[in-house]
N, C-alpha and C positions, 0 to 999 in steps of 0.2 A: 525163127521161135519153136516149130514144131522139128523136133527129130524121134524118126520111129527105130523102137530094135528088131523089127523086122524087114532090116536092113539087109540086103547079100553080102557075102563077103570081098569087098574089095579098099578094104583101108590097110593099111600099115597096122602090123602084130601088135603092138604095145596096144593103138587105142580096138584092135578087134580084141583085145583080152580081155576088156572093162565090157565090152558090149556082149561080151559071151558068158560076162558074168551076171548081166542083166537077164539076158535072156534065159541061163538055170533059172534066175529066183521065178521069171514070168512064166516057166513051164510048170513049176512049181504048184504056182494059182493059178495054173489055168489061163493067163493072160496071153493072146494071140495080137497085142499090140500096146507100146505105150508113148501116152503124149508129153514129154517133158518141155518145160517153160523154165527151170531152175539148175543152174544159175543164168541170170538174163544174159543176151548175146547183144551187145553193140550194135548198133544199125553197119551190116555188112551185103553189099552188094554184090552182083554178077563175079567178077571178076576176082574181086578179093576173098569171097565164097568161094572161089574154088581153089584158088591161090593156099587158103588158109585152113579150110577143112581134112581132115581125115578121108570122109566119102565122097566118091562121086556125084553120087544121086542128092542133086538139091535143089528143093523146089523153091522158086522166090514169089511170090507174092507182090498186087500194088503194080505202080505206073514207074517204071525208070528209062525214060528215054525209049532205045530202041528194043533192050531188053525182053527179052521172051520172057513174062512172067505165066504162073497155072490160072493164077485169079486174080482180083482184082484186091480183096482180104482174104485175110488170114484163116476166118471161118469159113467161107470160100476153099482154099485151096486144098484145106486139112481135109473138110468131105471129098475131095476129088482123088485126094489120097488112101482117104479110109475104102471109098469103094472100089477102087485099084487093087490093094488091098484083098481084097472082100474080108472083109471084117464089121462091117456094120451093124451087124446082128449079134455079134461076139461081144469079148468080155478087153474091156481095153484098161489100161491102165492108168490114171491119171494125179497128176503130183496135189492133191488134198494142202501137205504140209507146206505148199507154200502159192497155190493156183489162188487169187480173187474171188469171190463167187459170182461176178459177174460173168469171170472166162469160164467157169465150172460152166453157168448157165448156157455159155454160148457153147462151147462144144457140148454141151446135151441133146441143145437143139439144132445142132452137128449131126448126130447118130440119134438121134431121138430111140432107135431099136436096140442102140448098146447098151452094155451090162458094164455101166462106167465105175471100179473100183479105184482104190486106194491104192497108189506101188510108191507112197514118199516113204512105205517101212523096208523097203526091196530095194530102193535105189542107194537107202543108207547106210546100209548092210551091204551095199556093194561099195561104200565109198568110206566101209573103216580102213579096210588092208591097200595100200600104196603099191602100185607100182614101183618096176623099178625106175622108170622114168621120173613121175613123182616123186621118187626121195629125192630124184636128184635134184629138183628143181626145185627142194623144199631146202635140200642146204644150200644153192644157190640165193634163195630169199635168203635163209637166217645169217650166211656172209654177209650181205650186202646190210642184212639189218646190224649185224656187229659194227657197222663200219660206221653207220647212222649215230649207235650209241656210245662210241667212241668219240667221235665230233663233236654231239649235244653236252658229253661231261667237261670234254675243252672248251666247249663255250659257256658254260659253267663256272671255268675257273677265270671268266673276262669279268674285271671288276662292272656292276653297271650293267650287266646283261638282262635281259628282256624275257618271258616266256617266248616270245616272237622270236627275237633272236637266237635262241637254242635251234627252237624248231625248226629258223628255217638253216642254219648251220647245220643240221644234221640230217637237211631233207637235198641240199645242195650238196654235200659229201655222199649220199646214198647215188645221188643219180651222176655227181663224175666220177666215181666208180663203178656204175651200173656203165655207164659212157665207154668205159675206157677196159674193162675186165670181161664185159660179158654182153658185147653189142647184137648181138642177135637175138635176145632173151629180152621178149615182150614185159613189158612192166604193167599192161593194160590192165584194170582193174572192170568186178561186173559192176555196172551202176544200179538201173532199173531199166524195165519193158523201151523207157523213154531213149537209153542210151547208156553209154559205158563213160567209165571213168579213165581218162586217157593215160595217168599214171597213177599208177598203186603207192607209192615208198613216200610212207607218212607218218610225220614223227605229232606227237600233242606233249605240251608243255605244260603241266599245272604245279604251281608251287602255295607255298602255304597254305591257308584255309580252303584258298582254290583244288584241292587236290580230292574231296569228293565231291568235283561236279564230274567226272570219269573222263570222261573225253571229250570235254569242250576246246571252243580254239583257244590257240595262246593267247596272252593278251599281254600288252606292255605296259605289265606290269612285272617290277624285279625283285627276283626271293630276296628276302632281308634275313642278316646272320641268323641264328641259332633253327630258321625255316626245312623242313623238308622240301626236295624236290620232285613230284613224280613224273617219268617220260617214257612215251605209250611209244611202242615202234610196232607199225604194220608194212609188212613188205610182202611180194607178190613177182614171182618167177615163172613166166607161161602159164599162170593161171592157178599154182599152188601159192599158198600161202607160209607165211611167217611170223612167229610174234615175240616181242624181246620189250622187256618192260625193267626199270630198273626208279628205287629208290636214292636220290644224292641230295645228303647234306650240307648244307652252306653253310663250313666252319662247323664245330662242334654243337652236334644237336642234344634234347632235352634228355635229362635221364629216361620219360618216358617211352620220346621215340625210340632211344638208341635201344630198350629193353624189347620193346616192339618188333624191331629189328633183329634183333640177335634171338629171339624165338622165331619165330619165320622163318629165320635161315636155318636153324636146327630142327625146326618141324621139316622142313626140304628133304632135311638129310635123313629122316626116319623113314621119310616118304620112297625115298629114295633106293633104302633097302628090301625095297614091294615092289620095284617095277623089271618084271617082267615076264611072260609070257607064262599064263597058267592062272595068275592072279587075278582074281575077280574086283574089278574097278570098287567097289564097295568097301575095299579093305584098304585101300588106300585113299579113302574120305577116313575111316573110322582110325586109322594111323593118326589122321592129321588132329582128327577130333579129339584125341586120347594125348595130341599134345599140346594142345589149346586147352584143356580142360588142365592139364599137371602144371598147366604158367599161368594158372588164372584169370585165362580169358575165356571163361565158359557163358561168359554174357553174349559174347559177340561171334558166333561161328558162322563163318563163311556157308553159302549156301552151294555149293562147288567150290574145288581146288583146283579146277583144271579142266579142258575141254579137247575133241576132236579138232582140226585143222587141217584144212587140203585146197580143196578145191574152195570154199567157204572160208573166212577167217574165224569162223562161229562154229564147227558141225553140230550132228544130233547127238553125239556123245559129251555127255557129263559125268566129273570127275565127281561125285555126291554118293551119299547114303542108300538109294532106292535106284540106284543103275543096279540092270544085269548082267551088264557084258564083265567079257570074260577078257584081259590081254592077252593079243595074238602082237606076233612078228609079223610086221609090218604099217602095224597101228602109229599114224602121229601123233602127236598128244603136248597139248601146253601144259607145265606144271606152275602153277599160282597159285599157294595161300596165302591168304593176306591178312591183315589184321586192321579192321577199319572199325574207330573209335569218333564216331563225329565231334569237332573241337576239340582231340585230343591226343590223336595220332594217327599216322593213315601211311603202311608202306601196302609196296606196287613194285615184287618179284616174279619176273613170268618168265619164262625159259620155255622154247619148242626142241620138243625130243621125241624122238625114233626108237619103239619097241623093238629089239631084236632080239634071235632066236640062243643069245647066251646071256641078256638081259634085256640093257637100255643104252643108247648114244644121245648127247648132248647136241644139238643141229648149229642152236646158239651158243656160243663161246664165249660169251661178256664174263670178267669176272662175276662171281656171285657169290658178294661178300658185302661188307659196313662200307660207303663209297661215303667219301667228305673232302671236299673242296675248302679252298681258302679263299 
């Protein structure tokens, strides 16, 4: 649960680069140590921690058979570590953006003389630019997502296939592809402080009027002719996420649905022309906004048309009209302008992409087009 940026340099180069970026931010703000709790780590004990972690300085708490621990509770262990580092009366960074009120109070009680400050903005800034290994893992996650979408669309071609049938077929295909092609990749996902999710290859399938439910569980409902189906896929490779979403028409869709899909695909192309380093994020949203308005959708503008993605499936950056962020090479984002008019139509097209020195590169490659199955 506790990671300190004041660690000695004992890690591999890539992991240490990320720590160095955080340390640089800490120095700018006069922060001596950082207590990080996000993303949550599923429970790992002594040997697992030694085998998996990049740092050799690992402190355990609690009681685990004959394994030596620092203290009985994380609060006590944290107090001991902070005291050893000599920072109990200095400025300590705490993630206000993810920590609970109870946890904050417990940290404050553990270090009552410390100046606790919010380090979430520093961490978010460090996470915006991905390292080479993170991009490589995003590619793997994206490829697995492509396989899942291929299987989902194939399943929707089967007469009588239900939302649940399609979701199961998609997740089975992804798991088989992972096991065959990337056996050393971990697909475990972050869960909560109580534990993690051992399998992060997930597909949601929502049909007809259920499209507005977003990420609800798939049900035994079979899509009807003329309806559209939203397929959402989230994947993870060694902690790095990818996202892929599509709208699939069951037979010819209504003219309203077709018009919405056509508009969204055109708006995406207009945004693509601005996907390069140096472009303000708000300019992407403004391009989308103009596209919506020119096509008669001014009454249903989305709050955002994408977001950053990486260690979290939704990270701190939102592609909206109020962002001050400038696109930089190394950012991994989703592009997902949608049109949702409750009871009328709903589109779901999302891809994961990388901002490059030359422009951008799609990491998910499933066809970005009108999709219809019979």
